[in-house]
C-alpha positions in Angstrom: -8.2 3.4 -14.7 -9.8 6.8 -15.4 -10.1 7.3 -11.6 -6.4 6.6 -11.2 -5.3 9.0 -13.9 -7.4 11.8 -12.7 -6.3 11.3 -9.1 -2.6 11.3 -10.1 -3.0 14.4 -12.2 -4.8 16.2 -9.3 -2.0 15.3 -6.9 0.7 16.5 -9.2 -1.1 19.8 -9.8 -1.7 20.5 -6.2 1.9 20.1 -5.0 3.8 23.4 -4.6 6.9 23.8 -6.7 9.1 24.1 -3.6 8.2 20.5 -2.6 9.4 18.9 -5.8 13.2 19.1 -6.2 15.1 15.8 -5.8 17.4 15.4 -2.8 21.1 16.0 -3.4 23.5 13.1 -3.1 26.0 13.3 -0.2 29.0 15.3 -1.3 27.3 16.6 -4.4 24.9 19.3 -3.2 23.5 20.1 -6.7 23.4 16.5 -8.1 20.2 14.5 -7.9 20.0 11.0 -6.6 20.5 8.2 -9.1 17.6 6.1 -10.2 19.2 3.1 -8.4 19.3 5.0 -5.2 15.7 6.3 -5.7 14.6 2.7 -6.2 16.0 1.6 -2.9 14.3 4.5 -1.2 11.0 3.7 -2.9 11.2 0.1 -1.7 11.9 1.0 1.9 8.6 1.6 3.8 10.7 3.0 6.7 12.6 5.6 4.6 12.3 9.2 5.8 10.8 10.3 2.5 7.4 11.8 1.8 5.5 9.9 -0.9 2.1 9.7 -2.4 1.2 6.3 -3.8 -1.8 5.7 -6.0 -2.5 2.0 -6.1 -5.2 0.7 -8.4 -6.4 -2.9 -7.9 -8.7 -4.5 -10.5 -10.2 -7.7 -9.1 -11.7 -10.2 -11.6 -14.3 -12.9 -10.7 -15.8 -11.1 -7.7 -19.1 -12.1 -6.2 -21.7 -14.7 -7.2 -21.9 -13.4 -10.7 -18.1 -13.3 -11.1 -18.0 -9.6 -11.9 -15.2 -7.0 -11.7 -14.3 -4.8 -8.7 -12.0 -1.8 -8.8 -10.3 -0.3 -5.7 -8.1 2.8 -6.0 -6.0 3.2 -2.8 -4.7 6.7 -2.2 -2.1 6.3 0.5 0.1 9.2 1.5 3.2 8.3 3.6 4.5 11.1 5.9 7.5 10.4 8.1 8.5 12.7 11.0 11.7 12.8 13.0 10.9 12.8 16.7 14.5 13.1 17.8 18.0 11.9 16.8 17.0 8.3 17.6 13.4 7.8 16.5 11.1 8.4 13.6 7.3 8.3 13.3 6.2 6.9 10.0 2.5 7.5 9.2 0.6 5.9 6.3 -3.1 6.5 5.6 -5.1 4.5 3.0 -8.2 6.0 1.4 -9.9 3.3 -0.7 -12.1 4.5 -3.5 -14.2 1.5 -4.5 -16.4 0.4 -7.3 -17.9 -2.9 -6.1 -20.5 -5.3 -7.8 -23.4 -6.7 -5.8 -22.3 -9.6 -3.5 -25.7 -11.0 -2.7 -28.7 -11.8 -4.9 -30.6 -8.6 -5.7 -27.9 -6.3 -4.4 -26.8 -3.6 -6.8 -23.3 -2.2 -7.4 -21.8 0.3 -5.0 -19.3 3.2 -5.5 -17.7 5.4 -2.9 -15.1 5.6 -0.1 -14.5 2.6 2.0 -13.1 2.4 5.5 -10.0 4.6 6.0 -6.9 3.0 7.7 -4.1 4.9 9.3 -0.9 3.3 10.4 1.6 4.8 12.9 5.0 3.2 13.3 7.8 4.1 15.6 11.1 3.2 14.0 14.8 3.7 14.8 16.3 6.6 12.9 19.3 4.6 11.9 19.1 1.1 10.2 21.9 -1.2 11.4 23.6 -3.4 8.8 20.7 -2.8 6.4 18.1 -4.0 8.8 15.2 -1.9 10.0 11.9 -2.3 11.8 8.9 -0.4 13.0 6.1 -1.1 15.5 2.9 0.7 16.2 -0.8 0.7 15.7 -3.3 0.7 12.9 -6.6 2.6 13.3 -9.6 2.0 11.1 -12.2 4.8 10.7 -15.8 4.3 9.5 -15.6 6.6 6.5 -17.7 4.4 4.3 -20.1 6.2 2.1 -22.2 3.0 1.4 -22.8 0.2 3.9 -21.8 -2.4 1.3 -18.2 -1.0 1.2 -17.3 -1.6 4.8 -18.1 -1.5 8.5 -19.6 1.6 10.2 -17.7 1.3 13.4 -14.1 2.1 14.5 -11.4 -0.4 14.9 -7.7 -0.7 16.0 -4.9 -3.1 16.5 -1.1 -3.7 16.5 1.0 -3.3 13.3 4.6 -3.9 12.5 7.3 -3.8 9.8 10.6 -5.6 9.4 13.0 -5.0 6.5 16.5 -6.2 5.3 18.5 -4.7 2.4 21.3 -6.9 1.0 22.9 -6.3 -2.4 20.2 -6.1 -5.1 17.6 -7.5 -2.7 15.1 -5.7 -0.5 13.1 -8.1 1.7 10.6 -7.4 4.4 7.2 -7.9 5.8 4.2 -5.9 7.0 1.6 -7.3 9.3 -1.3 -6.2 11.4 -4.5 -7.3 13.1 -7.5 -5.1 13.5 -10.5 -5.5 15.9 -13.7 -3.5 15.8 -15.2 -2.0 18.8 -18.8 -0.8 19.3 -21.8 -1.3 17.1 -23.8 -4.4 16.5 -22.8 -7.9 15.2 -23.4 -6.9 11.6 -20.6 -4.3 12.0 -18.1 -6.5 13.8 -14.7 -7.4 12.2 -11.5 -9.1 13.2 -9.0 -9.2 10.3 -5.4 -10.2 9.9 -3.1 -8.9 7.2 0.4 -10.3 6.3 2.2 -8.8 3.3 5.7 -10.1 2.3 7.8 -7.5 0.5 10.4 -8.9 -1.9 12.2 -6.8 -4.5 15.1 -7.6 -6.8 16.9 -4.6 -8.5 18.6 -5.1 -11.8 22.2 -3.9 -11.7 22.5 -3.2 -15.5 19.2 -1.4 -15.7 19.1 1.3 -12.9 15.7 1.8 -11.4 14.2 -1.4 -12.8 13.1 -4.1 -10.5 11.0 -7.3 -10.0 8.7 -7.4 -7.0 6.2 -9.5 -5.3 4.0 -8.0 -2.6 1.0 -10.4 -2.1 -1.6 -9.2 0.4 -2.4 -12.3 2.5 -5.5 -11.8 4.7 -7.7 -13.7 7.2 -11.2 -12.9 8.3 -11.4 -14.5 11.7 -15.1 -14.1 12.0 -15.8 -16.0 8.7 -16.7 -19.7 8.7 -13.9 -22.2 8.5 -12.8 -22.6 4.9 -13.9 -19.1 4.1 -11.3 -17.1 6.1 -8.1 -16.9 4.1 -7.1 -15.1 0.9 -3.6 -16.1 -0.3 -2.4 -14.6 -3.6 0.8 -15.3 -5.6 2.2 -13.2 -8.4 4.9 -10.8 -9.7 5.2 -7.2 -10.7 7.7 -5.3 -12.8 8.7 -1.8 -11.7 10.6 1.3 -12.9 11.8 4.5 -11.1 12.0 7.5 -13.4 11.7 11.3 -13.5 9.2 13.6 -15.2 10.5 17.2 -15.3 12.7 16.4 -12.4 9.9 14.8 -10.3 11.0 11.3 -9.1 8.3 8.7 -9.6 7.9 5.0 -9.2 5.6 2.8 -11.3 4.9 -0.9 -11.3 2.4 -3.3 -12.8 1.7 -6.8 -11.6 -0.8 -9.6 -11.5 -1.8 -11.9 -8.7 -3.8 -15.2 -8.5 -5.7 -16.1 -5.3 -4.7 -19.7 -4.8 -6.7 -19.8 -1.6 -9.9 -17.6 -1.4 -13.4 -17.5 0.0 -16.2 -18.5 -2.4 -17.1 -15.0 -3.5 -13.6 -13.6 -3.5 -12.0 -12.6 -6.9 -9.8 -15.1 -8.6 -7.3 -12.6 -10.2 -6.1 -9.2 -9.4 -4.2 -6.7 -11.7 -2.4 -4.1 -9.7 -1.0 -0.8 -11.0 0.8 1.6 -8.7 2.1 5.1 -9.4 4.1 6.8 -6.6 5.2 10.4 -6.4 8.5 10.6 -4.4 9.8 13.6 -2.4 13.2 12.8 -1.1 14.7 15.4 1.3 
């Protein structure tokens, strides 16, 4: 948690003042967006809004000795308008990991894991509250310790679909990444499917319930050791600090299906700096 707090403070201190004012509401050039409107933006991965999420995942029961792993994902999202019809949405994930030993005699590891960059082409206008994006995910071998990930590049297709109806925001994110180059010890072939379900409370603007389980499959693992399937819930709130819109949520997930050395529980805390334009 100390890593998360320090990283969040560093991001806030490094942002220029000119980047921080909230976007005006249509028809009211000097009036900031409501918390309810900000919540809808925060829950839309295709929104044309700069954001800097800090997502801290604490995993309990990891490895043969059932120890604790901590992963802080720093994942800036930068959308760009290509023309009147298309946007390019970029999201990069830098995982800062503290991991216990996973094999007998192996010590703990701390450092940067493999960096993943997603690039989505998305229509500039969502029709009837429905949006989508399609593109590619590239994995870079930025690991500072061999125990934290593969040392070869990888890539694969990635996609997003989203629907916004009343208080609900429902969508999905999926990708599959294959390695290329290197030896058998560096090979990977992984699938990720993440449902995105949010319910916004009408009588408490900016407050929402959410579930965003990260379902993964390691296709190179033996049968019975491939899938990780969590279930859980998170409670979130959008708020402002000195005019800076922010989104925070806290949740817990239980891995109902998991490999032998995978964690049983995960506590996830996310703090997002929003920069609507």
